[in-house]
N, C-alpha and C positions, 0 to 999 in steps of 0.2 A: 501879455498885450496890455499896452497901455492905448485904450481906445474908449471915446465918449459914449454915451448912450446913444447918440444920432447913429454913429458909425456901427456901435454893435447893432442896431435895429436893421440898419441896411443890410450888414452881413447876414443876421437871422432870417431877413426875408427871403435873401437868395438861396440859403438852404433850403427853407420851405417850398420856395419855388421849383429847386432841383429834385426834392422828392416827390411833390406833387405831380411833377411832368413824368417823373418815373412810373406813378400810379395811373396816370392817364394813359401813358403807352401801353402798358400791361393790359389796361381793359380794351384799349382799342384792338389790341393784335391777338387777344385772347380768343379761343375757340368758342369754348363752354359758355352757356346762357348764365350760370352760376358765378362766374365771374364777370362776364362781358355786361350782363344786365344788373344783376344783384348786388354786383361790388364785394362778393366775399373773399378778402384779400386784404393783404397787409403790404406795406413797404416802408422801409426804414434805412436812414444815412448813418452810419456809424465810423467813430474816431478808429485810430490805429490800435487802441486798447480796447476794441470791440464793446464800446459804449454806445449805446443808442443817442444821437445827437439830434435827431429831428425826425418825424414820423409825416408820412401824408395825411392831408384832409380825409383822404378817401379810406375806409377799412371798418373792422370791426374789434372791439376792444380784446375780444379772445386772441383774435390773431395778433395785432399790434401789441400788444402788452407781452404776450408770449414770445413774439420775435424780438422784443427787447432783452429777453434773455437766451435766446436761440445761438446768438452771434457767438456768445463766449463759450457756450457748451458745444458747439461744432468745433471752434478754432482750438479747445481743449484736446481734441483727437486729431489734430495736426500738426507739422511742425512749422510754424509761421514763417520760419526763415528759409523756408524752402519754397513758398509760395513763388509764382511766378506770374508775370502779365499772361491774361486769358485763361488763367485757371479758374475754374468754377466749383464751388463745393455744393454738394446736396444731401438732405437725408429727410426721411419722415418718421424718424424714431420720434413716437410719442412722447418719451420723456426727455427729449431735448426742445422740443417746440410745441406744437398747437395741440398736442395729445391725442390726435389718431391718426390711421395710415392714410386717410385722403388728404390731408394738409401736408403739403411738400415745400420745404424750407430751400430756397437757394441763394447762396453768399457769394458776392463776387468780388475778390480783393481790387482794390482800385489803388493804382500805382500812377504816381508822376515821375516820369522817366524809368529809371529802376529801383526808385522808393517808393515803399509800400506806405500810403497815406491815408487808408482807410477800405470801409466795404460797403457795397450796397445789397441789401437784404430784403427780400419778398418771402411771403408765405400764401398761398393760395389754397382753395377746396378743389380738387379735381374730380372730374365726372366718376372715375371707376378706379379700383385699384386691386381689382381681383378680390378673390374670398367672398365673405358673406353680403357685403353691400353694406349701405346706410344705416341700417337697423340696429335694434340691441339683442337680438338673439345667438349671436357666437358664444359659445362657452369657455374660450380663453382666446388670448390676442393672436396665437397662431392660426384661427380659423377667420381672421378678420383680414387678409390679404398680404399683399407685398411688404415686406419691411426692407427698406433700404437704409443700412448703415451710412456713417458719414464717407463718403467717397468723392472723387473728382468727377463730374460730369463732362468737363472738359479740363485738358491739360495743356497749358500753354496754347491755347484754341484749338486744341486737335478733340474731337468728341470722343468719349471712352465708347467704342463699339461693342463692348461685351455689354457694359450696364445697358445701354440702348436697347440690344436684342432681348435681355433678360426682363426689360420692362415690358417691351410689345409682347412677348408672349405669356405676360402673366395677367393682363388687363383685357375688359372686354372692348372698352374703346381707344384702342391705341393711337388711332388719328388725333382724337381730340387732347389726349393726355399729353402726347409729344409735342402737340401745337400749342399747348399751355405752358409747356416746360420752355418752348423757344420764346414765349411773351415774356416769360420771366428772366432768361438770359439775356433778351435784347433790352429788357427796361433797364438791366443793371446795367447794361453799357452806355446806355443814354444817361446816368447818372454819373459814371466814370467819365464822360466826355465834358457834361457841363460842371462837374466838381474841379476839373483841372482847368475850366476856363474861368470859373470863378477864382482860383487861384492865380491866374494870370492877371487877371484884370486888376487885384489887389494887392499882388506882389507877394503872395504867400507862399513858403516852401511845402507846408502841410497845413492841417487844421488843427492842430492838438492843442495850442493856446487858445483856439477859438472856441472849441471844444469844452474846454476847461472852463473859461469864462461862463459859458452857456449853462453849462451843466452845474456849475457852484452856484450862480444865480437861482436857478431853479429850484435845487435843494433847499438852500437858504429861504427862499419865498415860501415853500413847503411847510418848512420847518416853522417859520413865522405864522403862516396861517393855523398850525394845529395848537401853537402857543396860546391862540385866543379862545380856545376851548376850556371849559373848566375840565381839571385832572378827574379821573376816576376811572373806574371799570362799568361799562353799560351793556346789557344782555339784550340779545335778540334770538328769535327763531322764526323758521319758515317750514310748513309742513305741505306736502302736495303728493298726489299719487303720479306712478310712473305707468308704462306700459306693463301690462300683467296684472293690475291692480295694487302692487306693493305701495306701501307709503314711505316717503322718505321724510325726514327729518333734519334740517341743517340748524344748529346751534352757534351762536358766535357770542364771545367774551371781548367788547371792544374796548382795549386799555388805551387811556390817552394821556401821556406824560408831556406835561409842559416842559418841565425843564430840560429835556432832551430834543423835544420837539418831533415825538415821534408816536406813531399809534401802533399797537401789535393786534394782531387780530386772531384768536385761539378758537379754534372748533372743535375743541372737546364737547363729546357728550352729542356729535352728530352720528348719524347713522351709519352702520359699518359697510365693506365693499358688498356690492351687490354680487349675485350669481350672473347678471345680465351686463350686457357692455354698455352701462351707463357710469361706470367709474371716471373718475374726474383725476388727470395728473397733476401735480403741483402747481407746475407753470401756468395750466390754465385757471385753476383754483386761485392763483396770485392775480392774474390778470383780470379778473371780475371783481375780486376785492380791491385791488387798486382802483379800478375804475369807479367802483361805488364811493370811495372815499374822495378822489380828486374830483370828482363830478359834484359832488358836495361841497366842498372846501375852497377849492380854487379851480374852476373849468378852465378859466382864461390862459392859466399859464403852461409854457411848453411840456408836453408829455415827453419826457426821456429820462435818461437814467438816473439825474439827479431829482426829478419830481417823484420818482417811483422809490427812491431809497429809504425816505423814511417811514415807511408802510412795512410792518413786518408782520411775517405768518407763523402760527405756531398749528401745524397738524397731528392728529393721532397718529398712531400707525395703522390701526384697523379701521379705516375712515372711508367713505365713499369718495371724498375728495382729497384723497391721499392715494391713489391707486397703487399698487405693487403689482411687479411681475408674477404671473402672467395674465393678470386680470382682462378682461375684455374692455374696450374702451370705446368703440367706434360710434356709439351714441352719447359720447361724453357730455356732447350740449344739453341733453336732457335733464341733467343734473347742473351742469355748469353755470348754464344761465340765469339759474335760481339763487346763486352765492351770492350778489349783491342784494339780496331782500333783507335776511337777518341783520346784515351789516347796516342799511338803511333804517332798518327799525332801531339798532341800537344809538344811530347817531339821531333818530328823531328826538332823544332823549336830552340832547344837548344842542341841535341846530333842527327845531321841527321846521323852520320855514325854507329849509334847502333840500328835503326829502321828498322821494316821492311815494306814494302808496304800493303796495304790491302789483303789480301786473300779471299779465296771462303767462310771463315765464317764457320756458324755452318754445322756440318756434316749432310749429308741426312740420317736420320733414318728409318729404315723399321721394321715394324712386320707383320706376316702373320699368319693367323689363319683359321681353316676350318678342313676337313676330307680327308684323302690320299685316294687311289683309292682301298683300304680294308673297308673304311669305319671308320677307327680309327682317333679319332680327335687329332688335333697338335696346339699348340699355341709356335712359335718361341719366341726366346729371340731377343732383339732388335740387328739388324746389321746395320753397318754404312758405308757410302761411302763418300768421301773426295775429295774436288777440288784442285785447285793449292794454292801455297802458294806464298804470295807477294814478290817480288824481294828484296833483301837488296843492301846496298851502294855499295857493291864490290863483290856481289855473286848473280846470279840468282836465282829466287825461286825454291823450290823442286817442284816437280810434284804429283798429289794426294796424298797428306800428309795432316794430321789431325793437322792443326795449327789453334788456339792454344791450342787445348786439347790434342793433344798426342796421342791419344787411337788409337789403330792398327785397321786395318780391320780384321774380321774373315775371313780365306781363303774359296774359293769358295768349294773346297774340302771337309772342314769339314762341311759347310753349306749343301751341297748336300748328304752327309752321315747321318745329323741329320734331316732332314727335307724333304718333298717332292717336291724339287724345283730341277729346273734344269736352268742353266745360257747358255744363248746363245752367250753373249760376255761380255768381261771385260779385256779393253785395253784403254790405253792412248789416249786422243783426241788432238792430235798435232796440235799446233798453237792458242791454247786457251788463252794461258799467253798472259799478255799486252806487247807489245813492249816497249823498252826502252833501256838506256845505258846498265841496266841489264834487262833480260826479266822475267817477271812474271812466276810461272810453270804451267804445264799443267793440266786440268781436266782429268776427264775419263768417257768413255762409259762403261754402264752396262744394259745387257738384262738378263731378264728371266721369267719365266713361271711355273705354278706349275703341278706336276702331281696328278692330282685329276680328279675326275668324278662327283663333286657336287660345288655348287658355294661356292667360299672361300673370306674372308677378306681383305683386304689390308690397311695398316696404314702407311701411309708415309708422312715425313714433309720437304719437299725441301724449299728452299729459294733461292734468287738471281735470278728469272726466267724472270725479266724484265729489269735489267741493272747490269753488272759486277763490280767486285770490281775497285776502282778508282786507277788509277796510282800515285806515287809521284815524285815531284820534275820536273812535265812537262814530265812524262812518259804516255803511254795509259793506259787505263782500260784493265783488264780480260774480255772474253767472258762471258756473261751470261749464265745460265743453261738450260737445256729443261729437262722437263717430259711428257712423252707420254705413252699412252695405246693403242694399235693396230694400231699406228701411228698417234693418234689424241691428239694435245697438250691438256695437264690439269694442271689448277693451283689448287692442291687439298688442301683442307681445313677440311677434315674429313674423317672419315672411309668410306672404298668405299665397295661395295659389286660386286665382279669379278666373271666372267664366268669360264668354263674350258676352257683351250686353249689360253685365253688373255695372252698377251705378254706385260710385263713392259718395257718399254727404258728409261733411264735417262743419260744424260750428265753434269758433275757436272762443277760448273763454273771454269774459268782460274783466277789466280792472278794478280794484278796488276803489271806493271811494275816500274822500277826504275830509274828515271834522263832521261832528253831530250837526242834523240840521237844527 
């Protein structure tokens, strides 16, 4: 395409508008609080070659950057030439997309007349997928829930009734799951309508030349930003405890090649695969690795196939961030959300003013199951609580913020209206952020109990209970977290049976400080 910068910016703004409207529609239609309120989702627009051209401004790095790879993974299992208008592809294969069964990816081909011109994709966290639940206690992946291979959820607009029945019979919350799937499909239809309208408005037959321009420019700008860094290999590591008390260590060797404009991240020396469901698939590792680099070097550039291309990973065979079948992976975020920290420590040696100190890391996830006081069964969607963010070179860390994931907390009012739960406290835990020239963000304290007359199940996944996040450049660490039941400290490693009246109390970790005082 022969276009000037103004014309390209207009078309780019249109693409961002399309995919952002797709995400807003998904959130408005969704049934589950984790999607509707917390924004645990991703939406992307892809060209005919399955390259992500644009992403919505709403979403988490773990979903967005995994979705970037998912489109090509799904299409490798179908005959693209046989796709028809109204087809909708689905999978929750952990190795194809976002790393555990709860995250279902929907890919909708977009046609202009009879011509395939692209795809609308989405990944969201679903309330339930059967099996063990959101915790880390399963012994292999087949205990973790329903595995959906690459299939057509709709074929030429006709629902796959067999697949829908299989899903309904294998999850605890079929109405919520099917409603959220409907939201994903509907958001893809909106993207298709808007993309065709864009083509009508600007006289385009497809978006291939436009996507080439955007992706090529994004890749070149990313390579240029890498070339500004001094070449060499820089090392970083991060240690943290996980449910059950095991210590995980992630090590990275970050090699900057200014000649090629590439960064290679090698995880050699990191902890081996775990017996618990905290193992991370390569796509999810790649997602948080690229996030760390992109947010440090050029956060204002579009996030697409081009800007992700210059960032390479090397993963050892027996490694917690390179999960192999049949490793359990349902709580993969417990390790995956720490992936950014050793990379940021390595980059601190070449760009100290653009990184953040270690934060609390993985969000503390909670899922509750049981019967309410009227005997009606309930299963909650996952809800999350975060600790303090690490401090920056010139700013303190934010308190009670989900960094690096960016997912929001579901308001307590929504949870109390949706489930038989009552919160006894939710407030900042002042003084938990690490001291330094810039102080780390504070964690928070949360207490709750269930309104039930019978025993109920608690699935929760805390981390950093023994040592808090390290400070950077001579600063102090943040405080470790606390997890208690009826005042008794617990190191939870699995699903726990609770009594009526039991009170759960949590204090999430503070963030590390930045710079010696």
